[in-house]
C-alpha positions in Angstrom: -11.3 16.3 -16.3 -9.5 18.4 -13.6 -9.9 15.6 -11.1 -8.3 13.1 -13.5 -5.3 15.4 -14.0 -4.9 15.8 -10.2 -5.1 12.0 -9.9 -2.4 11.5 -12.5 -0.1 14.1 -10.9 -0.5 12.4 -7.5 0.3 9.0 -9.1 3.5 10.4 -10.7 4.5 12.1 -7.4 4.0 8.8 -5.5 6.2 6.9 -8.0 8.9 9.5 -7.9 8.8 9.6 -4.1 9.0 5.7 -3.9 11.9 5.6 -6.3 13.8 8.3 -4.3 13.2 6.4 -1.0 14.5 3.1 -2.6 17.4 4.8 -4.4 18.6 6.7 -1.3 18.2 3.7 1.0 15.8 5.8 3.2 14.2 4.0 6.1 10.7 2.8 5.0 8.1 2.2 7.6 6.2 -1.0 7.0 3.9 -3.5 8.6 1.2 -6.1 8.2 -2.1 -7.0 9.7 -4.3 -10.1 9.3 -8.0 -10.1 9.7 -9.9 -13.3 10.2 -13.6 -13.6 9.4 -14.7 -16.8 11.2 -18.3 -16.6 9.8 -16.9 -16.9 6.2 -13.7 -18.9 7.0 -11.7 -16.2 5.3 -8.4 -14.4 6.1 -7.4 -11.0 4.8 -3.8 -10.0 5.0 -2.9 -6.4 4.5 0.7 -5.2 4.1 1.7 -1.5 4.0 4.7 0.6 3.3 5.0 4.3 4.0 7.0 6.5 1.6 6.8 10.0 3.2 3.2 11.1 2.9 2.3 8.2 0.6 1.1 4.8 1.7 1.3 1.7 -0.5 -1.1 -1.2 0.4 -1.1 -4.8 -0.8 -3.7 -7.3 0.3 -4.5 -11.0 -0.1 -7.7 -12.8 0.6 -7.6 -16.6 1.3 -9.8 -19.3 2.6 -9.1 -20.8 5.9 -8.7 -24.6 5.8 
């Protein structure tokens, strides 16, 4: 139960930090990386944004034609 409470607190802290960065037009570090798996003809694209000590990740997996 304690672990779940800590997770919820971190999630709220992340949302508040992200909103503050966006609202204050603070510089947000970001980038992207693409990994290609030739054996499986697959590409994985990872985009990240850093909000202070928090890191937000988005990823996509697609087949290579």
